[in-house]
C-alpha positions in Angstrom: 81.6 87.1 120.8 80.0 90.5 121.7 83.4 92.2 121.8 84.2 90.8 118.3 80.8 92.0 117.0 81.3 95.4 118.6 84.8 95.7 117.0 83.5 94.8 113.6 80.6 97.3 113.9 83.0 100.0 115.1 85.2 99.5 112.0 82.2 99.6 109.7 80.8 102.8 111.3 84.3 104.4 111.1 84.5 103.5 107.4 81.1 105.0 106.7 82.1 108.2 108.5 85.5 108.5 106.7 83.8 107.7 103.3 81.3 110.5 103.9 84.2 112.9 104.3 85.9 111.8 101.1 83.1 112.8 98.6 79.4 112.5 97.8 79.2 111.2 94.2 77.1 108.1 94.0 77.4 107.1 90.3 79.0 103.6 90.2 79.9 102.8 86.6 83.1 101.2 85.4 85.0 100.3 82.2 87.6 98.0 80.7 91.3 98.4 81.1 93.2 100.6 78.6 95.7 103.3 79.5 95.8 105.0 76.1 94.9 108.6 75.4 96.2 112.0 76.2 95.0 114.1 79.1 92.7 116.1 76.9 91.1 112.9 75.5 90.6 111.2 78.8 87.2 110.9 80.3 87.0 112.0 83.9 85.8 109.2 86.3 82.2 109.6 87.5 83.0 107.7 90.7 84.4 109.0 94.0 87.9 107.8 94.8 86.4 105.5 97.4 84.1 103.9 94.8 87.0 103.5 92.5 89.1 101.7 95.1 86.1 99.6 96.2 85.5 98.5 92.6 89.2 97.6 92.2 89.3 95.6 95.4 86.1 93.8 94.5 87.9 92.5 91.4 91.4 92.0 92.7 91.9 90.4 96.1 94.3 92.1 98.5 95.3 91.5 102.1 93.1 93.1 104.8 93.2 96.9 104.3 91.7 99.8 106.2 91.3 103.5 105.4 94.1 105.7 106.6 92.8 108.0 109.3 92.6 111.7 108.1 95.0 112.9 110.8 97.8 110.6 109.5 97.8 111.7 105.8 100.1 114.7 106.3 102.5 112.7 108.4 102.6 109.7 106.1 102.4 111.4 102.7 104.2 114.7 103.4 101.4 117.0 102.0 98.4 118.7 103.3 95.2 116.9 102.3 93.5 120.3 101.9 95.2 120.3 98.4 92.9 117.5 97.4 89.3 117.6 96.2 89.0 114.0 97.5 91.1 111.0 98.2 91.0 107.5 99.6 94.0 105.7 101.1 93.8 102.0 102.0 96.7 100.7 104.1 97.4 97.3 105.6 95.5 96.3 108.8 98.6 94.5 110.0 102.1 95.7 110.0 103.4 92.6 108.2 102.2 93.7 104.7 103.3 96.6 102.5 100.2 96.6 100.3 98.7 100.1 100.0 96.3 101.6 97.5 95.6 105.3 97.2 93.8 107.6 94.8 94.2 111.4 95.1 92.1 113.8 93.2 93.9 117.2 93.3 92.0 120.5 93.2 94.4 122.1 90.7 96.7 120.5 88.2 99.6 122.7 89.6 99.5 120.6 92.8 100.1 117.2 91.1 104.0 117.4 91.4 103.7 118.0 95.2 101.4 115.0 95.5 103.6 112.8 93.4 106.6 113.8 95.5 104.8 113.0 98.7 103.8 109.6 97.3 107.5 108.9 96.4 108.5 109.8 100.0 105.8 107.5 101.3 107.0 104.6 99.1 110.6 105.2 100.3 109.5 105.2 104.0 107.7 101.8 103.4 110.8 100.4 101.7 113.0 101.5 104.6 110.6 100.1 107.1 110.7 96.6 105.5 114.3 96.6 104.2 115.6 94.4 107.1 112.3 93.2 108.4 110.5 91.1 105.7 112.5 90.7 102.4 109.4 89.6 100.3 107.5 92.7 101.5 110.6 94.9 100.8 110.6 93.7 97.2 106.9 94.3 97.0 107.4 97.9 98.2 110.2 98.5 95.7 107.9 97.6 92.9 105.3 100.3 93.6 103.3 102.0 90.8 102.6 105.7 90.5 100.2 106.8 87.8 98.9 110.2 87.0 95.8 110.8 84.8 94.3 114.2 84.6 93.9 115.5 88.1 94.2 112.0 89.6 97.3 110.4 91.2 97.2 106.6 91.8 99.6 104.9 94.1 99.7 101.2 94.7 102.0 98.7 96.4 100.8 95.2 95.6 101.8 91.9 94.1 98.9 92.6 91.7 100.0 96.2 91.0 99.8 95.9 87.2 96.2 94.6 87.3 95.3 97.4 89.7 96.8 100.0 87.4 94.8 98.5 84.5 91.6 98.8 86.6 92.5 102.4 87.5 93.1 103.3 83.8 89.7 101.8 82.9 88.0 104.6 84.8 89.4 107.1 82.2 88.3 105.4 79.1 86.0 107.1 76.6 82.6 105.6 76.4 
């Protein structure tokens, strides 16, 4: 019992430490789903990427996810996280699911194409990993979503990808 409690506490502490590294904005408002509007008309989210993902996961249930360790980002996404103002990547806790949710806020709009390319490579890697392993998860990985709004890039692999995209879009609505 004590080992299980210790493990849970360790995961929580690690999550807090990683969250502290991803940004310091504490405003926690949200909006309704609507993907309309040009980049100039879009409202920038007031939440951190972590707060955005936490809000989405509170509304739309997903398999157990954990934050990707900082030292794995370059290896898994093929870009230097130094290009980002902030980011949050939630990956499956167990290697039998493909579900992954990531929000990247780039420092400069000129870096968006490189981030999108890295995300596409990550999606291809996940597909290749599950191609002959678990057919249902392979199909899930093939149906990933990649959405760019302003300086934000959203990547999701999920059976509920469309709902998660709607929740992401809601952060950009005019109020």
